[in-house]
C-alpha positions, 0 to 999 in steps of 0.5 A, a space after each residue: 246240475 253239472 257245469 260244463 267242462 272242456 274236453 278237447 277244447 269242446 264245451 259239454 255238459 257232464 263229467 270230465 274225461 278222467 271220471 268218464 275212464 273211471 266209469 268205463 273201467 266199471 263197464 259203463 257203456 254210455 261213459 264209453 261212447 262219451 270217451 269215444 267221442 272225445 278222444 276218436 278225433 284226436 286219436 285218428 290224427 296222431 295215428 294218421 301222422 305215425 302210418 301216413 295210410 288213411 286206411 291203416 290209420 282208421 283200423 289202428 284207431 279202432 284198435 286203440 279205442 278197443 284197447 281203451 275200453 278193455 283197459 281202462 281199469 289200468 289208467 292212473 290219474 297220478 300218472 298223467 291226463 286221460 287225454 295223454 293216457 289214450 294218445 300214449 296208447 295210440 302212439 305205442 299201437 301206431 309205432 308197433 304197426 309201423 314195426 310190424 309192416 318193416 318187419 313183414 317187409 324184411 320177411 318177404 325180402 328174405 324169403 325173395 332172396 331165398 327163392 333166388 338161392 340155388 338149392 344145396 343139390 344144385 350147388 352141390 351137383 355144380 361143385 361136383 361137375 366142375 371137380 369132375 372136369 378138372 379131373 378129366 382135364 388132368 387125366 387128358 393131360 396124361 395121354 399121348 398128345 396123338 391120343 389126345 388129339 383123337 379123343 378130343 376130336 372124337 368125344 368133344 367135336 362129336 366126329 366119327 371115327 372115319 372123319 377123325 381118320 381123314 381129318 388126321 390123315 391117319 388110317 382108321 385102324 390107327 385111329 381106333 387103336 389110339 381111341 381105345 388105348 386113349 380111353 383105357 388111360 382115362 379109365 384108369 386115371 379117373 378110377 372108373 371100373 370097367 
């Protein structure tokens, strides 16, 4: 009869955790059930201390126990105790989850910034509009004072030719001539073909 050994401070009859892991490595499901019972509490406690989220902690703890089942052949008693090996797996998995969550948050933040960044076409259009506006201002400065005044009132303030004529107290024909000559000069200055 086997004598009682202590696993995680609880007396149990049967092999120790190291022996159980050797049996798990050979595919022994009963040995895995015993390992599960022995390490699930400490694994969950360690994972919860890293993640703080109970639901994620349970999920990661389950992943660790599946990893113990799959990787039991890699356990080497010469490198440390079985419990330390299992808890090291748990710690690595928990830290990986934290890093994954941080990376996902960083990706979401970057995507949000990209959504707020204007598209290239929009920026290009704004620059082009600004350059055109500056070129129109430059060309407006080439007009005579009377032409510039008439063009400004008619095209920037939206007044009719008759309203410009009345506002400036100048005959309508003169306003039409000033506007025609001013627009021809603007066209030539801006390089617009007729």
